[in-house]
C-alpha positions, -999 to 999 in steps of 0.1 A, spaced: 442 -185 594 435 -187 631 459 -190 660 463 -227 660 468 -228 622 494 -200 625 513 -219 651 513 -250 630 526 -232 600 553 -214 620 564 -248 635 567 -264 600 583 -234 584 606 -219 611 628 -201 585 598 -180 573 578 -177 605 578 -139 601 560 -140 568 532 -161 584 529 -138 614 527 -108 590 499 -125 570 480 -132 603 484 -95 614 471 -82 581 441 -106 581 433 -98 617 433 -60 610 411 -64 579 386 -87 597 353 -77 614 351 -78 651 332 -112 650 357 -126 625 386 -115 648 370 -132 678 369 -164 657 405 -162 647 418 -160 683 392 -181 701 413 -213 702 447 -208 718 479 -229 718 481 -264 732 517 -261 744 541 -234 755 571 -224 734 587 -195 717 561 -192 689 533 -195 714 547 -166 734 551 -146 702 516 -153 690 501 -145 724 520 -112 724 508 -104 689 472 -111 698 474 -91 730 489 -61 711 464 -63 682 434 -66 706 446 -36 725 451 -17 692 416 -25 679 397 -23 713 388 -60 714 390 -81 745 419 -106 745 410 -142 751 419 -158 784 447 -180 770 467 -148 761 472 -140 798 487 -173 806 509 -179 775 545 -169 774 578 -181 759 596 -203 785 630 -188 773 638 -154 760 628 -153 723 644 -126 700 626 -124 667 657 -110 651 690 -129 651 703 -109 680 736 -126 688 753 -95 701 747 -81 735 740 -46 721 711 -57 699 697 -79 726 697 -51 751 681 -27 726 653 -52 719 648 -58 756 644 -21 762 622 -12 732 599 -42 731 563 -32 737 548 -44 770 527 -72 755 558 -88 741 582 -81 770 556 -95 795 557 -128 775 595 -131 773 595 -121 736 617 -93 723 610 -74 691 617 -39 677 593 -12 689 576 -10 655 572 -48 651 535 -46 642 539 -16 619 530 -23 583 535 -2 552 
């Protein structure tokens, strides 16, 4: 599943977007360098919360694996603050804002510091 497919699935299944993001992360990490480049070559067509999240995920994974991020990553962010957890209280929002890794914070997306950690 590439970036555009991931965004489509997340838009159609908002309640379970995290499951789809996790599937993408796992597939990306298992893929060869050439396969990874193919997964992220085509970027989003619009700007929204999921687009910002996926751009941040791709940026962080490319950094982790030593791959160059595609150009679309640098110009894609969420237009409004996006908290991946239901952070209704001020304390949790502040915590996520402080501990979000730079690729996420730069795109107006707020996640726990271990967001991409997998068991």
